[in-house]
N, C-alpha and C positions, 0 to 999 in steps of 0.2 A: 837290544844294542850288543850283546853278548856275541854276535856273529865278527865282530867288529875284530875280535883276537884270532879269528880263521884265518888259514892261509887261503892269497887270491888262487886264482884257478891258474897261471905260471908255475906257482910256485908247487900247487897240488900234481900238477904236470910232471916238474924234476924229481918232486920225491916218488912217484910213484916207478921212474928212469930209475933212479939211486937203489930202490929196494929189489925191483929187479936184477940190476947190477949186482948189489950183493948174492943175492942166491943165485944168479950163473956163474960168479963166481967161484961156489961152495966146491971143497970135495967131498964130494958124499958115495960114499961106499954102499949099496944096496945088497941086502939076503934077503932071497925065498927063504922062508921060515916053516919047520914042519911044525910047528905047535897048532893041535886041530884046533879045526874050525869049526866042532860039532858045540855049539853052548848055547846056555838060556839066551847068552846078551845076543849072538847072531842067527841063532835056531838052524834046520837042517837044511843043509844045502848037497842036492842030490847032480851035481854038476860040480866033475873034473876041474882043474887047475887054481881052483881057489884057494889062494894060502894067504897068510899074512907078510907082511914086508919089513924090514927093519933097514933101515936108515939112520946112516953112523956120517958125522961127520968129528975129524981130530978137536977136541977141545969145544965141543958140542955137546947136548947130552942128547942119546939117541931116544929117534921118535920113532912112531910106527904107523902102517897103513893098512888096509885089507883089497887084495886085487882079483877081479874077478871078468877074465877074460870073457868078451864075445865068442860064440859057438865057430866064426867063421871072420877068414882076417883077410884083407886089413879090415880095422871096422874106424868108426870115430869114437872119443872117449871120452867120458862125464869125470868130472874130479867133486867127490861131494867131503864138504868140510863138516865139522860137530857141532854139535851149541855146546854151550858156556860149561854142561856138565861133562864135557870133555867124552862123549859115547860113543859106541862103535858103532857102526851098522853096514848091514851088505842089501845090495838092492837086483834081487833076481830079476825082480819085474824088469827092470832095466837092460837087464844081461839079454833078455830074450825078445828084447825088442831091436835088438844087433849091437850095443854098443857094448865097448870096454867102460871099468867104473871101477876106477883106484879112490878109496873113501883115504885119507889124510887125517892123520892126527898130531897136530904139530904139538912143540914143545915136550915130548913125553908126558903130557901128563894121562893117559890108559896106555895100557900092555894087552899082549894078547892073555895074560893071567888076569887084567883088571885094573880097574885107579892104580896109580903110582904111589896114594897116598888114600886115608880113610876119612877124615876129618879137613874142616874148612873149607873156604872158597877157591877156586883158583885164581892166584894175583895176575893174571895178563894183563886184565884193566885197570887195576892201582897201581902196576908197576910201570902203567903209560902214562898214568896222570902224576906220578910222581917222579918220575923219571923227564919230565918234560920232552915225551915221545922219542927218550931215545933208549927205550927198552921196552918191555911189554909189546904191543900187535906187531913193531914192525921184525920182531925175533920169529913172532909166529906165522907172519907173514912170506918171509925170508925161508920157512921150513918148507911151507907148503907150495911156496916157487920154486925152492930145489924138486921138493917131489913130482911136480909139475912137470918140472923140464927131464927133470927121468922117465916120468910117461909117456912122454910125448916121442923120446928119443926110441921107443919100442917098434921093434919091428911088425906088430901086428896094429899098428896105432898108425889111424890115419893122422900126421901130424897139424893137419889146417882144419881139420874138424873136431872143434872139441868147444866145452860148456863145462859150466860150473852149477851146483847148488845146493842145497842146506838152509836150515831152520834155525829159527832164533840169532844166536852167534854167527850158524852157521850160514843162516840167512844174509847179511852185515856181510860176512868176510867173502861171501862167496861173490859179491858185486864187489869189494875191494879187488877182489881176484881179478875178476873181468875187466876190472877198471885197470888196473895194472896192465894185465895180457892184451889191453886194446890195440890192432892192431897187427896183431900176433898171430891171429886165426882163429880165437874164438868168437863162435858162432852165434853160444845165446847162454841166459845165465836164468835160472830161478829160483828167487830168491822167497820161502815162508817165516813171516810172522820176521821179519829184519830187523833187529837187533845194533846198534850202533846206528841210529839213526835220527837225525835233528836233535841231538844234545840240548842243545838251548830254548826250542820246544818244550821239551820235557823236563827243564828246570823249573819251568814254568809253571807245573803242574801242583796239586797238594799231594796227589797218587802221582811217583816217578815211577814204578815199577822198577825191573831190572838197572835202570840207567841208575840209581840211588847207589851203587854200587860205585859207580864212578862219581859222582857228588859229596861220597864219604871220605875220598881218598884226600881231597884236596885240602890245602896247605887252611884256610879260613871257606866259613861257609858260603862264600859267592864266588870262591875257587877265585885263581890269579892269573893274568894272561899268558904265562909260560901253559898253564895247565888247560886251558881253554884253547890255546893252541894246538897244543898235543891231542887234543880231543880234535879239529877241528880236523887233521890229518887221516884222520881212519872214519870221519864222520861220513855216512853215505853217502848224505849230500853234498859235499863239498865235489864230490866223486861222481854229480850226477852229466855236468857236461862230457864226461868222457863217455857212458853207460851208450853209445848209438845202435850196439847189438839188440835183438829183439832181446825185451827184460819183463819175465813174469815176475809178478808180486802178491803175494797172499795176506791177509788179514783175518784175526778173529774176531767177532763183535762181542765178544766175552773178554777178550785177551785185554789184564790188565797188566801185564809185564814188559810188551812192547803194542801200544794202542794202536788200532786204526789210522788217529789221527797223524801218529811221525810216518807213518807208512804214505798215506797220503799227500804228506808233505813233500817226500820223495818222488811219487809218481808223476806229481802235478809239475815238475821240471825234468823230466827225461825227455830228451829229444827225438828217441827214434820211436821203434816198432814196441807198443809196450801193452800190459796184460795186467788190470787188477782185480783180484778178485777179495771179495769181505763174503767172511763165512757167518753169519747174523751169531748164529748161536756155537762158536766154536771159543774156547778157551786159549793157554798157549802148552801148544800140546802139538805132537806130530801128529798126523791127518792120512789117514787113505788118499783126502780129494787132492792133497798137495801133490803127492804123489803121480796121481791118475793125472792132473794137469802137468804136473814136468815133463811126464812121460810126451804126454801129445807136444804139448811147446817143445820138445830136441825131436820129436820126429817132424817137427813140420823145420826147424832153421838148423838143426845141427845133422 
């Protein structure tokens, strides 16, 4: 019954257009930074051209990315977005495959020197619920899309050949970004253990995993219609009809944060070329298996 509060398909379509229009109207100043990329966070990269990028807009918090250019240009580009911990990561294995890669870290939660704060959970999901969808992931996605627009404008990028990928929140938001950019050249998406997938299903479970963050933010234990509607706009299941590009999903058999049942419910609704892999003994974590699956997927379709 909770799905009755969710937006209809045409409302999701309009929401996607609105978020993209907001991002494209952004005045974005982009700076390549001299901050060293040699760190335990990103590892040693014996390739020239990699660097942090600062994205600045008047009146908005500066957010950052990590730029990894392909060895030859022009080349397609892959956009990576972070999990809920806002960790930054580099992907030299995808650069070796001939892709430009831009990691985007919205809302300024992570910086070249580390996290923007040391304690507590990032408020993007609670802000989404408490604002009725007026803040939170709308702002997160707008930041990401502004950086995507910049990335697609670069001379070394083939602007009609790009894809999205990520794990957990990064998996869920890569699906949302692919939905928003549907028809704009996005060729494929790879979502690992995707969060933000079927909130009503997760609400019914005794162990709600990472989704408890949203339910704890509601005004009442059962939630109010405006709160469920806000979640409906960022629920990947609401976007299934738009995910007609080749879509790769993975799940972990031991994952109790984003369990396979939620991911399988999305997979069942996908209308196009699709792949689903459940790794039996995997918990909620980044894995080499996903990167190899994603590399092959992008090699086929991007």
